[in-house]
C-alpha positions in Angstrom: 0.0 0.0 0.0 1.4 3.4 -1.0 1.3 5.5 2.2 2.6 9.1 2.3 5.5 9.9 4.6 4.3 10.5 8.1 4.4 14.2 9.1 6.0 15.3 12.3 5.7 18.3 14.6 8.2 19.8 17.0 6.9 20.3 20.5 9.4 21.6 23.2 12.3 20.5 20.9 11.0 16.9 20.7 9.7 15.3 17.5 6.1 14.3 17.8 4.4 11.8 15.5 1.1 13.1 13.9 -1.9 10.9 14.8 -2.3 8.1 12.4 -5.9 9.1 11.8 -4.6 12.2 9.9 -2.5 10.3 7.5 -3.7 9.6 3.9 -2.9 6.7 1.8 -4.1 5.1 -1.5 -3.8 1.9 -3.5 -1.2 1.5 -6.1 -2.4 1.0 -9.7 -1.4 -2.7 -9.5 -3.4 -3.2 -6.3 -6.4 -1.5 -7.9 -6.2 -3.9 -10.9 -6.0 -6.9 -8.6 -8.9 -5.7 -6.4 -11.0 -4.9 -9.5 -10.3 -8.3 -11.1 -10.8 -10.4 -7.9 -13.5 -8.6 -6.0 -15.4 -6.3 -8.5 -16.1 -8.7 -11.4 -19.3 -7.4 -13.0 -19.3 -4.0 -11.5 -19.5 -0.9 -13.8 -16.6 1.5 -13.8 -18.5 4.0 -11.7 -19.5 1.4 -9.2 -15.9 0.2 -8.9 -14.7 3.8 -8.4 -17.2 4.4 -5.6 -16.4 1.2 -3.8 -12.7 1.8 -4.1 -13.1 5.3 -2.7 -15.0 3.9 0.3 -12.2 1.5 1.0 -9.6 4.3 0.6 -11.5 6.8 2.8 -11.9 4.2 5.5 -8.4 2.9 5.1 -9.6 -0.7 4.8 -7.8 -3.1 2.5 -9.9 -5.6 0.5 -6.8 -7.7 0.0 -6.6 -8.2 3.7 -10.3 -9.1 3.9 -11.0 -6.0 6.0 -13.8 -4.9 3.7 -15.8 -6.8 1.1 -17.7 -5.7 -2.0 -21.0 -7.5 -2.4 -24.0 -7.5 -4.7 -27.3 -7.1 -3.0 -30.9 -7.0 -4.1 -32.5 -3.5 -3.8 -36.3 -3.7 -4.2 -36.6 0.1 -4.4 -33.9 0.9 -6.9 -35.1 1.7 -10.4 -33.6 -0.5 -13.1 -33.2 1.8 -16.1 -32.2 -1.0 -18.4 -35.2 -3.2 -17.8 -37.4 -0.3 -16.9 -38.7 -1.8 -13.7 -38.3 -1.4 -9.9 -35.9 -3.7 -8.2 -32.3 -4.6 -9.2 -29.0 -5.7 -7.9 -26.6 -3.1 -6.5 -23.0 -3.1 -5.3 -22.3 -2.2 -1.7 -19.4 -2.2 0.7 -19.5 -4.5 3.7 -16.8 -4.6 6.4 -15.4 -7.6 8.3 -15.4 -7.6 12.1 -11.6 -7.4 11.9 -12.1 -4.2 9.9 -14.2 -2.7 12.6 -11.7 -3.7 15.2 -8.9 -2.1 13.2 -10.8 1.2 12.9 -11.5 1.2 16.7 -7.8 0.6 17.4 -6.7 3.3 15.0 -8.8 5.9 16.9 -6.3 5.8 19.7 -9.0 5.8 22.3 -10.1 2.1 22.1 -9.8 0.6 25.6 -10.7 -3.0 25.0 -13.9 -5.0 25.6 -15.4 -7.6 27.9 -16.0 -11.2 26.9 -19.5 -11.8 25.4 -22.3 -12.2 27.9 -24.6 -15.0 26.7 -28.3 -15.1 27.8 -30.5 -18.1 27.3 -34.3 -18.6 27.3 -36.3 -21.0 29.6 -35.6 -23.8 27.2 -31.9 -23.3 27.3 -31.6 -21.8 23.8 -29.5 -18.8 23.0 -31.7 -15.7 23.2 -29.3 -12.7 23.1 -25.7 -11.6 23.5 -24.2 -8.5 25.1 -20.7 -7.1 24.5 -19.3 -4.1 26.3 -16.9 -1.9 24.5 -14.7 0.6 26.4 -13.3 3.9 25.3 -10.6 5.9 27.0 -11.9 9.0 28.8 -15.5 7.6 29.1 -16.4 5.8 32.4 -19.3 3.8 31.1 -19.1 1.1 28.4 -20.9 1.0 25.1 -23.1 -2.1 25.2 -24.0 -3.9 22.0 -27.0 -6.2 22.4 -27.9 -8.7 19.7 -31.1 -10.8 19.8 -31.1 -14.2 18.1 -34.5 -13.6 16.4 -33.3 -10.3 14.9 -30.0 -11.5 13.4 -30.2 -15.3 12.7 -29.9 -16.0 9.0 -31.9 -18.7 7.1 -31.5 -20.7 4.0 -34.2 -22.4 2.0 -34.0 -26.2 2.1 -36.7 -27.9 0.0 -39.9 -26.2 0.9 -38.9 -24.8 4.3 -36.5 -22.3 5.8 -33.8 -23.6 8.1 -31.0 -21.9 10.0 -28.0 -21.7 7.7 -25.0 -23.9 8.3 -22.8 -21.2 9.9 -25.5 -20.0 12.4 -26.4 -23.6 13.2 -22.8 -24.7 13.8 -21.5 -21.6 15.5 -24.5 -19.7 17.0 -22.5 -18.1 19.8 -19.7 -16.9 17.6 -22.0 -15.4 14.9 -24.3 -13.6 17.4 -21.4 -12.3 19.5 -20.0 -10.7 16.3 -23.2 -8.8 15.8 -23.2 -7.6 19.4 -19.6 -6.5 19.1 -20.2 -4.6 15.8 -23.2 -2.8 17.5 -21.0 -1.8 20.4 -18.1 -0.6 18.3 -20.4 1.6 16.2 -21.9 3.0 19.4 -18.5 3.8 20.8 -16.8 5.0 17.6 -19.4 6.6 15.3 -17.0 8.9 13.5 -14.9 6.0 12.4 -17.4 3.2 11.8 -20.8 4.8 11.0 -22.6 3.0 8.1 -20.3 0.0 8.2 -22.0 -3.4 8.8 -20.6 -6.9 8.9 -22.0 -9.9 6.9 -23.4 -11.5 10.1 -25.7 -8.5 10.4 -26.9 -8.6 6.8 -28.0 -11.1 4.2 -31.1 -12.9 5.2 -33.7 -10.3 4.3 -32.4 -9.9 0.7 -32.5 -13.7 0.3 -36.2 -13.7 1.3 -37.2 -10.9 -1.0 -35.7 -12.6 -4.0 -37.9 -15.7 -3.3 -41.2 -13.8 -3.8 -44.2 -13.7 -1.4 -43.5 -15.1 2.1 -46.8 -17.0 2.0 -45.4 -19.5 -0.4 -43.3 -21.2 2.4 -44.8 -23.2 5.3 -45.0 -21.8 8.8 -42.4 -23.0 11.4 -43.1 -25.5 14.1 -43.9 -24.0 17.5 -40.9 -23.2 19.7 -38.3 -24.1 17.0 -36.6 -20.7 16.8 -33.1 -22.3 16.6 -33.8 -25.4 14.5 -36.2 -24.4 11.6 -36.7 -20.9 10.3 -40.1 -19.3 9.8 -41.6 -18.7 6.4 -40.9 -15.0 6.8 -38.0 -13.5 8.6 -38.1 -12.9 12.3 -38.8 -9.6 13.9 -36.6 -6.7 13.2 -37.3 -6.1 9.5 -37.5 -2.6 8.3 -40.8 -1.0 7.3 -39.8 -1.1 3.7 -39.4 -4.9 3.6 -42.7 -5.4 5.6 -44.6 -3.2 3.1 -43.1 -5.0 0.2 -44.0 -8.4 1.5 -47.5 -7.2 2.3 -47.9 -5.9 -1.2 -46.6 -9.1 -2.9 -48.9 -11.2 -0.7 -51.9 -9.1 -1.4 -51.2 -9.2 -5.2 -50.8 -13.0 -5.1 -54.0 -13.4 -3.1 -56.0 -11.2 -5.5 -54.8 -13.2 -8.5 -55.9 -16.4 -6.8 -59.3 -15.1 -6.0 -59.9 -14.0 -9.6 -58.8 -17.3 -10.9 -61.0 -19.3 -8.6 -64.2 -17.2 -8.9 -67.3 -19.5 -8.8 -69.0 -20.1 -12.1 -72.3 -19.0 -10.7 -71.0 -15.4 -10.2 -70.0 -14.9 -13.8 -73.6 -14.5 -15.3 -74.2 -11.7 -12.7 -71.1 -9.9 -13.9 -72.1 -10.3 -17.6 -75.5 -8.7 -16.9 -73.8 -5.4 -16.1 -72.4 -5.2 -19.7 -74.7 -3.9 -22.4 -76.0 -6.7 -24.7 -74.9 -6.2 -28.3 -77.6 -6.4 -31.0 -77.7 -9.7 -33.0 -75.1 -9.7 -35.7 -72.9 -7.1 -34.0 -69.7 -7.6 -32.1 -69.8 -4.2 -30.5 -72.4 -2.7 -28.1 -74.9 -0.2 -29.6 -73.9 3.5 -29.8 -74.5 5.7 -26.8 -77.8 7.8 -27.0 -79.3 10.6 -24.9 -81.8 8.1 -23.4 -78.9 6.5 -21.7 -78.1 9.7 -19.8 -79.4 9.9 -16.2 -82.1 12.5 -15.5 -80.6 16.0 -15.0 -82.9 16.8 -12.1 -84.4 19.8 -13.8 
């Protein structure tokens, strides 16, 4: 990485290093080519420039897996090519090690406690708390992650089940979410808008599958074994409105398709009967107008 020479100041005759936060750096042309070929395959030139600028401004290196570039489904973005709403967009996603690096570079990071795991009455993991400390502040910044709000699902056959990572390492995955929440609370200037993969992913998967009613409901009390047909609590209003709209549209199509035959004659009586030998209804006349009331 091509980093500029570190500036120095003289204070009482001593050489003082400038805070690392004030330094600037950039990727070399060769590194940019490698990152573009390895991690931005399919992105437009403008998308690649934006993502690279995010990495440069945050001083996070994709080659070190501190930040990732991923394609996600955006149900509200207008697709100018296909002239419809909803398309894939590129976004930057940071690794938990990237958040840790940013907190450390701030110079005020003062460590964290071990995750505090809390279980429900059945002994299943319910939530995790992680306390992040910052120098000069007496109270910790607590990140609290609930299982139902962050667990990610995958579709297996006709049902949703907890994906392999969350099923095999539930404590590790949920503690990462809690730690990320705590770091963003404690260091907003350095980490605002940066989310880890463990916090994201499942909602987009569901939206790509269509209406939530197409999948069966989960068994009672199986919050850590089989996933619900729609995602757990914690979805944004946008996703809830979209799912409701899709479900209503699907339900309306089903009702129209299965309308009883006996209702159809009543509907046809509303239409004007065409004279024999004509395919079109008779022309409109003044007799068809309602009384004017005069």
